[in-house]
PyMOL commands that place a pseudoatom at each C-alpha (Angstrom):
pseudoatom trace, name=CA, resn=MET, resi=1, chain=A, elem=C, hetatm=0, pos=[-10.148, -2.172, 13.482]
pseudoatom trace, name=CA, resn=LEU, resi=2, chain=A, elem=C, hetatm=0, pos=[-12.905, -4.743, 13.259]
pseudoatom trace, name=CA, resn=HIS, resi=3, chain=A, elem=C, hetatm=0, pos=[-10.439, -7.248, 11.842]
pseudoatom trace, name=CA, resn=ALA, resi=4, chain=A, elem=C, hetatm=0, pos=[-8.064, -6.779, 14.782]
pseudoatom trace, name=CA, resn=ALA, resi=5, chain=A, elem=C, hetatm=0, pos=[-10.887, -7.131, 17.319]
pseudoatom trace, name=CA, resn=ALA, resi=6, chain=A, elem=C, hetatm=0, pos=[-12.153, -10.265, 15.576]
pseudoatom trace, name=CA, resn=MET, resi=7, chain=A, elem=C, hetatm=0, pos=[-8.617, -11.632, 15.478]
pseudoatom trace, name=CA, resn=LEU, resi=8, chain=A, elem=C, hetatm=0, pos=[-8.198, -11.005, 19.217]
pseudoatom trace, name=CA, resn=CYS, resi=9, chain=A, elem=C, hetatm=0, pos=[-11.447, -12.794, 20.100]
pseudoatom trace, name=CA, resn=GLY, resi=10, chain=A, elem=C, hetatm=0, pos=[-10.891, -15.609, 17.619]
pseudoatom trace, name=CA, resn=LEU, resi=11, chain=A, elem=C, hetatm=0, pos=[-7.383, -16.336, 18.848]
pseudoatom trace, name=CA, resn=ALA, resi=12, chain=A, elem=C, hetatm=0, pos=[-8.552, -16.330, 22.466]
pseudoatom trace, name=CA, resn=ILE, resi=13, chain=A, elem=C, hetatm=0, pos=[-11.305, -18.826, 21.624]
pseudoatom trace, name=CA, resn=LEU, resi=14, chain=A, elem=C, hetatm=0, pos=[-8.862, -21.011, 19.685]
pseudoatom trace, name=CA, resn=TRP, resi=15, chain=A, elem=C, hetatm=0, pos=[-6.452, -20.928, 22.635]
pseudoatom trace, name=CA, resn=MET, resi=16, chain=A, elem=C, hetatm=0, pos=[-9.234, -22.014, 25.023]
pseudoatom trace, name=CA, resn=LEU, resi=17, chain=A, elem=C, hetatm=0, pos=[-10.341, -24.832, 22.736]
pseudoatom trace, name=CA, resn=ALA, resi=18, chain=A, elem=C, hetatm=0, pos=[-6.795, -26.053, 22.112]
pseudoatom trace, name=CA, resn=SER, resi=19, chain=A, elem=C, hetatm=0, pos=[-5.700, -25.966, 25.758]
pseudoatom trace, name=CA, resn=GLN, resi=20, chain=A, elem=C, hetatm=0, pos=[-9.001, -27.239, 27.201]
pseudoatom trace, name=CA, resn=HIS, resi=21, chain=A, elem=C, hetatm=0, pos=[-8.471, -24.951, 30.209]
pseudoatom trace, name=CA, resn=TRP, resi=22, chain=A, elem=C, hetatm=0, pos=[-11.142, -22.305, 30.735]
pseudoatom trace, name=CA, resn=SER, resi=23, chain=A, elem=C, hetatm=0, pos=[-12.259, -22.711, 34.327]
pseudoatom trace, name=CA, resn=SER, resi=24, chain=A, elem=C, hetatm=0, pos=[-9.969, -20.252, 36.137]
pseudoatom trace, name=CA, resn=PRO, resi=25, chain=A, elem=C, hetatm=0, pos=[-9.317, -16.519, 35.701]
pseudoatom trace, name=CA, resn=GLN, resi=26, chain=A, elem=C, hetatm=0, pos=[-5.646, -17.327, 35.087]
pseudoatom trace, name=CA, resn=ASP, resi=27, chain=A, elem=C, hetatm=0, pos=[-6.583, -19.389, 32.031]
pseudoatom trace, name=CA, resn=TRP, resi=28, chain=A, elem=C, hetatm=0, pos=[-8.601, -16.491, 30.623]
pseudoatom trace, name=CA, resn=THR, resi=29, chain=A, elem=C, hetatm=0, pos=[-5.751, -14.066, 31.331]
pseudoatom trace, name=CA, resn=ILE, resi=30, chain=A, elem=C, hetatm=0, pos=[-3.225, -16.286, 29.579]
pseudoatom trace, name=CA, resn=ALA, resi=31, chain=A, elem=C, hetatm=0, pos=[-5.526, -16.800, 26.590]
pseudoatom trace, name=CA, resn=PHE, resi=32, chain=A, elem=C, hetatm=0, pos=[-6.244, -13.099, 26.095]
pseudoatom trace, name=CA, resn=GLY, resi=33, chain=A, elem=C, hetatm=0, pos=[-2.622, -12.169, 26.826]
pseudoatom trace, name=CA, resn=ALA, resi=34, chain=A, elem=C, hetatm=0, pos=[-1.321, -14.535, 24.151]
pseudoatom trace, name=CA, resn=SER, resi=35, chain=A, elem=C, hetatm=0, pos=[-3.992, -13.286, 21.747]
pseudoatom trace, name=CA, resn=ALA, resi=36, chain=A, elem=C, hetatm=0, pos=[-3.053, -9.657, 22.448]
pseudoatom trace, name=CA, resn=VAL, resi=37, chain=A, elem=C, hetatm=0, pos=[0.597, -10.440, 21.694]
pseudoatom trace, name=CA, resn=CYS, resi=38, chain=A, elem=C, hetatm=0, pos=[-0.439, -11.974, 18.359]
pseudoatom trace, name=CA, resn=VAL, resi=39, chain=A, elem=C, hetatm=0, pos=[-2.559, -8.923, 17.518]
pseudoatom trace, name=CA, resn=LEU, resi=40, chain=A, elem=C, hetatm=0, pos=[0.327, -6.586, 18.389]
pseudoatom trace, name=CA, resn=ILE, resi=41, chain=A, elem=C, hetatm=0, pos=[2.649, -8.582, 16.128]
pseudoatom trace, name=CA, resn=ALA, resi=42, chain=A, elem=C, hetatm=0, pos=[0.052, -8.360, 13.340]
pseudoatom trace, name=CA, resn=LEU, resi=43, chain=A, elem=C, hetatm=0, pos=[-0.227, -4.603, 13.928]
pseudoatom trace, name=CA, resn=ARG, resi=44, chain=A, elem=C, hetatm=0, pos=[3.532, -4.263, 13.634]
pseudoatom trace, name=CA, resn=PHE, resi=45, chain=A, elem=C, hetatm=0, pos=[3.541, -6.015, 10.256]
pseudoatom trace, name=CA, resn=GLY, resi=46, chain=A, elem=C, hetatm=0, pos=[0.557, -4.123, 8.814]
pseudoatom trace, name=CA, resn=GLY, resi=47, chain=A, elem=C, hetatm=0, pos=[-2.211, -6.510, 9.838]
pseudoatom trace, name=CA, resn=ALA, resi=48, chain=A, elem=C, hetatm=0, pos=[-4.441, -3.682, 11.100]
pseudoatom trace, name=CA, resn=SER, resi=49, chain=A, elem=C, hetatm=0, pos=[-4.795, 0.003, 10.400]
pseudoatom trace, name=CA, resn=ALA, resi=50, chain=A, elem=C, hetatm=0, pos=[-4.030, 2.951, 12.647]
pseudoatom trace, name=CA, resn=ALA, resi=51, chain=A, elem=C, hetatm=0, pos=[-7.749, 3.209, 13.396]
pseudoatom trace, name=CA, resn=PHE, resi=52, chain=A, elem=C, hetatm=0, pos=[-7.398, 0.253, 15.768]
pseudoatom trace, name=CA, resn=MET, resi=53, chain=A, elem=C, hetatm=0, pos=[-5.083, 2.254, 18.018]
pseudoatom trace, name=CA, resn=TYR, resi=54, chain=A, elem=C, hetatm=0, pos=[-7.441, 5.245, 17.752]
pseudoatom trace, name=CA, resn=ALA, resi=55, chain=A, elem=C, hetatm=0, pos=[-10.463, 3.368, 19.170]
pseudoatom trace, name=CA, resn=PRO, resi=56, chain=A, elem=C, hetatm=0, pos=[-9.764, 3.929, 22.912]
pseudoatom trace, name=CA, resn=LYS, resi=57, chain=A, elem=C, hetatm=0, pos=[-9.614, 7.701, 22.368]
pseudoatom trace, name=CA, resn=LEU, resi=58, chain=A, elem=C, hetatm=0, pos=[-12.971, 7.643, 20.575]
pseudoatom trace, name=CA, resn=LEU, resi=59, chain=A, elem=C, hetatm=0, pos=[-14.469, 5.615, 23.405]
pseudoatom trace, name=CA, resn=ILE, resi=60, chain=A, elem=C, hetatm=0, pos=[-13.351, 8.255, 25.918]
pseudoatom trace, name=CA, resn=ILE, resi=61, chain=A, elem=C, hetatm=0, pos=[-14.677, 11.117, 23.751]
pseudoatom trace, name=CA, resn=THR, resi=62, chain=A, elem=C, hetatm=0, pos=[-18.001, 9.320, 23.399]
pseudoatom trace, name=CA, resn=GLY, resi=63, chain=A, elem=C, hetatm=0, pos=[-18.240, 8.896, 27.170]
pseudoatom trace, name=CA, resn=VAL, resi=64, chain=A, elem=C, hetatm=0, pos=[-17.399, 12.541, 27.813]
pseudoatom trace, name=CA, resn=ARG, resi=65, chain=A, elem=C, hetatm=0, pos=[-20.022, 13.711, 25.301]
pseudoatom trace, name=CA, resn=ALA, resi=66, chain=A, elem=C, hetatm=0, pos=[-22.749, 11.338, 26.538]
pseudoatom trace, name=CA, resn=ALA, resi=67, chain=A, elem=C, hetatm=0, pos=[-24.271, 13.870, 28.961]
pseudoatom trace, name=CA, resn=ALA, resi=68, chain=A, elem=C, hetatm=0, pos=[-24.353, 16.633, 26.345]
pseudoatom trace, name=CA, resn=VAL, resi=69, chain=A, elem=C, hetatm=0, pos=[-25.907, 14.291, 23.784]
pseudoatom trace, name=CA, resn=ALA, resi=70, chain=A, elem=C, hetatm=0, pos=[-28.541, 13.196, 26.328]
pseudoatom trace, name=CA, resn=ARG, resi=71, chain=A, elem=C, hetatm=0, pos=[-29.365, 16.847, 27.140]
pseudoatom trace, name=CA, resn=GLY, resi=72, chain=A, elem=C, hetatm=0, pos=[-29.667, 17.599, 23.428]
pseudoatom trace, name=CA, resn=ALA, resi=73, chain=A, elem=C, hetatm=0, pos=[-31.908, 14.592, 22.873]
pseudoatom trace, name=CA, resn=LEU, resi=74, chain=A, elem=C, hetatm=0, pos=[-34.202, 15.667, 25.720]
pseudoatom trace, name=CA, resn=SER, resi=75, chain=A, elem=C, hetatm=0, pos=[-34.284, 19.199, 24.321]
pseudoatom trace, name=CA, resn=THR, resi=76, chain=A, elem=C, hetatm=0, pos=[-35.195, 17.844, 20.878]
pseudoatom trace, name=CA, resn=ILE, resi=77, chain=A, elem=C, hetatm=0, pos=[-37.968, 15.696, 22.372]
pseudoatom trace, name=CA, resn=ARG, resi=78, chain=A, elem=C, hetatm=0, pos=[-39.245, 18.655, 24.392]
pseudoatom trace, name=CA, resn=SER, resi=79, chain=A, elem=C, hetatm=0, pos=[-39.417, 20.883, 21.312]
pseudoatom trace, name=CA, resn=ALA, resi=80, chain=A, elem=C, hetatm=0, pos=[-41.089, 18.141, 19.300]
pseudoatom trace, name=CA, resn=LEU, resi=81, chain=A, elem=C, hetatm=0, pos=[-43.789, 17.727, 21.946]
pseudoatom trace, name=CA, resn=SER, resi=82, chain=A, elem=C, hetatm=0, pos=[-44.462, 21.450, 22.327]
pseudoatom trace, name=CA, resn=ALA, resi=83, chain=A, elem=C, hetatm=0, pos=[-47.089, 23.045, 20.161]
pseudoatom trace, name=CA, resn=ASP, resi=84, chain=A, elem=C, hetatm=0, pos=[-45.086, 26.094, 19.069]
pseudoatom trace, name=CA, resn=VAL, resi=85, chain=A, elem=C, hetatm=0, pos=[-42.196, 24.450, 17.295]
pseudoatom trace, name=CA, resn=THR, resi=86, chain=A, elem=C, hetatm=0, pos=[-40.359, 26.765, 14.936]
pseudoatom trace, name=CA, resn=LEU, resi=87, chain=A, elem=C, hetatm=0, pos=[-37.595, 24.834, 13.274]
pseudoatom trace, name=CA, resn=LYS, resi=88, chain=A, elem=C, hetatm=0, pos=[-35.417, 25.998, 10.421]
pseudoatom trace, name=CA, resn=PRO, resi=89, chain=A, elem=C, hetatm=0, pos=[-34.126, 22.818, 8.792]
pseudoatom trace, name=CA, resn=ALA, resi=90, chain=A, elem=C, hetatm=0, pos=[-31.174, 23.339, 6.496]
pseudoatom trace, name=CA, resn=LEU, resi=91, chain=A, elem=C, hetatm=0, pos=[-28.218, 21.710, 4.827]
pseudoatom trace, name=CA, resn=VAL, resi=92, chain=A, elem=C, hetatm=0, pos=[-24.984, 23.107, 6.259]
pseudoatom trace, name=CA, resn=ARG, resi=93, chain=A, elem=C, hetatm=0, pos=[-21.503, 22.677, 4.824]
pseudoatom trace, name=CA, resn=VAL, resi=94, chain=A, elem=C, hetatm=0, pos=[-18.903, 21.699, 7.457]
pseudoatom trace, name=CA, resn=ARG, resi=95, chain=A, elem=C, hetatm=0, pos=[-15.296, 21.858, 6.336]
pseudoatom trace, name=CA, resn=THR, resi=96, chain=A, elem=C, hetatm=0, pos=[-12.784, 19.629, 8.047]
pseudoatom trace, name=CA, resn=ARG, resi=97, chain=A, elem=C, hetatm=0, pos=[-9.031, 19.731, 8.484]
pseudoatom trace, name=CA, resn=ALA, resi=98, chain=A, elem=C, hetatm=0, pos=[-8.756, 15.980, 9.103]
pseudoatom trace, name=CA, resn=SER, resi=99, chain=A, elem=C, hetatm=0, pos=[-6.419, 14.304, 6.671]
pseudoatom trace, name=CA, resn=ARG, resi=100, chain=A, elem=C, hetatm=0, pos=[-6.751, 10.625, 7.582]
pseudoatom trace, name=CA, resn=ALA, resi=101, chain=A, elem=C, hetatm=0, pos=[-9.813, 8.600, 6.671]
pseudoatom trace, name=CA, resn=HIS, resi=102, chain=A, elem=C, hetatm=0, pos=[-10.438, 7.212, 10.161]
pseudoatom trace, name=CA, resn=GLU, resi=103, chain=A, elem=C, hetatm=0, pos=[-10.298, 10.737, 11.647]
pseudoatom trace, name=CA, resn=ARG, resi=104, chain=A, elem=C, hetatm=0, pos=[-12.816, 11.999, 9.104]
pseudoatom trace, name=CA, resn=ALA, resi=105, chain=A, elem=C, hetatm=0, pos=[-15.079, 9.023, 9.754]
pseudoatom trace, name=CA, resn=SER, resi=106, chain=A, elem=C, hetatm=0, pos=[-14.952, 9.473, 13.520]
pseudoatom trace, name=CA, resn=PHE, resi=107, chain=A, elem=C, hetatm=0, pos=[-15.690, 13.203, 13.207]
pseudoatom trace, name=CA, resn=ALA, resi=108, chain=A, elem=C, hetatm=0, pos=[-18.654, 12.436, 10.928]
pseudoatom trace, name=CA, resn=GLY, resi=109, chain=A, elem=C, hetatm=0, pos=[-19.873, 9.892, 13.467]
pseudoatom trace, name=CA, resn=MET, resi=110, chain=A, elem=C, hetatm=0, pos=[-19.636, 12.405, 16.307]
pseudoatom trace, name=CA, resn=ILE, resi=111, chain=A, elem=C, hetatm=0, pos=[-21.565, 14.976, 14.259]
pseudoatom trace, name=CA, resn=SER, resi=112, chain=A, elem=C, hetatm=0, pos=[-24.285, 12.429, 13.484]
pseudoatom trace, name=CA, resn=ALA, resi=113, chain=A, elem=C, hetatm=0, pos=[-24.468, 11.454, 17.165]
pseudoatom trace, name=CA, resn=THR, resi=114, chain=A, elem=C, hetatm=0, pos=[-25.399, 15.046, 18.023]
pseudoatom trace, name=CA, resn=PRO, resi=115, chain=A, elem=C, hetatm=0, pos=[-29.192, 15.378, 18.269]
pseudoatom trace, name=CA, resn=GLY, resi=116, chain=A, elem=C, hetatm=0, pos=[-30.654, 17.346, 15.386]
pseudoatom trace, name=CA, resn=MET, resi=117, chain=A, elem=C, hetatm=0, pos=[-27.665, 16.800, 13.063]
pseudoatom trace, name=CA, resn=ALA, resi=118, chain=A, elem=C, hetatm=0, pos=[-26.929, 14.106, 10.505]
pseudoatom trace, name=CA, resn=VAL, resi=119, chain=A, elem=C, hetatm=0, pos=[-24.127, 13.842, 7.963]
pseudoatom trace, name=CA, resn=VAL, resi=120, chain=A, elem=C, hetatm=0, pos=[-25.718, 13.164, 4.585]
pseudoatom trace, name=CA, resn=GLU, resi=121, chain=A, elem=C, hetatm=0, pos=[-22.689, 13.446, 2.290]
pseudoatom trace, name=CA, resn=SER, resi=122, chain=A, elem=C, hetatm=0, pos=[-18.931, 13.449, 2.583]
pseudoatom trace, name=CA, resn=ASP, resi=123, chain=A, elem=C, hetatm=0, pos=[-16.299, 14.609, 0.122]
pseudoatom trace, name=CA, resn=ALA, resi=124, chain=A, elem=C, hetatm=0, pos=[-12.674, 15.735, 0.108]
pseudoatom trace, name=CA, resn=ASP, resi=125, chain=A, elem=C, hetatm=0, pos=[-13.426, 19.165, 1.592]
pseudoatom trace, name=CA, resn=GLY, resi=126, chain=A, elem=C, hetatm=0, pos=[-15.809, 18.187, 4.371]
pseudoatom trace, name=CA, resn=PHE, resi=127, chain=A, elem=C, hetatm=0, pos=[-19.374, 17.139, 5.072]
pseudoatom trace, name=CA, resn=LEU, resi=128, chain=A, elem=C, hetatm=0, pos=[-22.866, 18.147, 4.098]
pseudoatom trace, name=CA, resn=VAL, resi=129, chain=A, elem=C, hetatm=0, pos=[-24.882, 18.080, 7.321]
pseudoatom trace, name=CA, resn=HIS, resi=130, chain=A, elem=C, hetatm=0, pos=[-28.661, 18.199, 7.685]
pseudoatom trace, name=CA, resn=VAL, resi=131, chain=A, elem=C, hetatm=0, pos=[-29.616, 20.224, 10.766]
pseudoatom trace, name=CA, resn=MET, resi=132, chain=A, elem=C, hetatm=0, pos=[-33.022, 20.615, 12.358]
pseudoatom trace, name=CA, resn=ASN, resi=133, chain=A, elem=C, hetatm=0, pos=[-32.503, 24.225, 13.437]
pseudoatom trace, name=CA, resn=GLU, resi=134, chain=A, elem=C, hetatm=0, pos=[-30.000, 26.304, 11.515]
pseudoatom trace, name=CA, resn=ASP, resi=135, chain=A, elem=C, hetatm=0, pos=[-29.902, 29.028, 14.186]
pseudoatom trace, name=CA, resn=THR, resi=136, chain=A, elem=C, hetatm=0, pos=[-28.593, 26.711, 16.913]
pseudoatom trace, name=CA, resn=ILE, resi=137, chain=A, elem=C, hetatm=0, pos=[-25.454, 25.584, 15.067]
pseudoatom trace, name=CA, resn=ASP, resi=138, chain=A, elem=C, hetatm=0, pos=[-22.316, 26.768, 16.852]
pseudoatom trace, name=CA, resn=ALA, resi=139, chain=A, elem=C, hetatm=0, pos=[-19.202, 26.767, 14.659]
pseudoatom trace, name=CA, resn=ASP, resi=140, chain=A, elem=C, hetatm=0, pos=[-16.905, 27.026, 17.698]
pseudoatom trace, name=CA, resn=ASP, resi=141, chain=A, elem=C, hetatm=0, pos=[-18.478, 23.931, 19.240]
pseudoatom trace, name=CA, resn=LEU, resi=142, chain=A, elem=C, hetatm=0, pos=[-17.985, 21.988, 16.004]
pseudoatom trace, name=CA, resn=GLY, resi=143, chain=A, elem=C, hetatm=0, pos=[-14.365, 23.186, 15.865]
pseudoatom trace, name=CA, resn=ARG, resi=144, chain=A, elem=C, hetatm=0, pos=[-13.734, 21.969, 19.417]
pseudoatom trace, name=CA, resn=LEU, resi=145, chain=A, elem=C, hetatm=0, pos=[-15.346, 18.629, 18.583]
pseudoatom trace, name=CA, resn=GLU, resi=146, chain=A, elem=C, hetatm=0, pos=[-13.153, 18.286, 15.498]
pseudoatom trace, name=CA, resn=GLN, resi=147, chain=A, elem=C, hetatm=0, pos=[-10.047, 19.141, 17.494]
pseudoatom trace, name=CA, resn=ARG, resi=148, chain=A, elem=C, hetatm=0, pos=[-10.885, 16.556, 20.161]
pseudoatom trace, name=CA, resn=THR, resi=149, chain=A, elem=C, hetatm=0, pos=[-11.713, 13.931, 17.572]
pseudoatom trace, name=CA, resn=THR, resi=150, chain=A, elem=C, hetatm=0, pos=[-8.803, 14.473, 15.194]
pseudoatom trace, name=CA, resn=GLY, resi=151, chain=A, elem=C, hetatm=0, pos=[-6.160, 15.934, 17.507]
pseudoatom trace, name=CA, resn=PRO, resi=152, chain=A, elem=C, hetatm=0, pos=[-3.023, 14.067, 18.624]
for i in range(1, 152): cmd.bond("trace and resi %d" % i, "trace and resi %d" % (i + 1))
show_as sticks, trace
zoom trace
């Protein structure tokens, strides 16, 4: 995915330098349009992985989860500042049904973005996740997150 994004930006810059036209919005549109066509051709012939096409979905999921992550972060800060903190840190095993590497990586990233959780190890069956409070882990919530992240 990073290669395709770099290719898109690099080709647009090369187009601008070669044509010496970069003052109008039409010039920018033509440059990025031609670069996008080149990236699509490269995608067709195996120049980028399927993860590149998966990126917009992850961006939307991240935006949708931003409010929940912010609420969780504020809750974590609140409990850290209070004097009667009773945490039960633990290592929890999370099994995943994701079969493709980019789906597994995006699911692990979403788990680590959740306040109080961090993926510490990954293997063929799933993830080993460090949690700050074992009692607050909701398996249904993790299942919904996996379905949103790895679903069609």
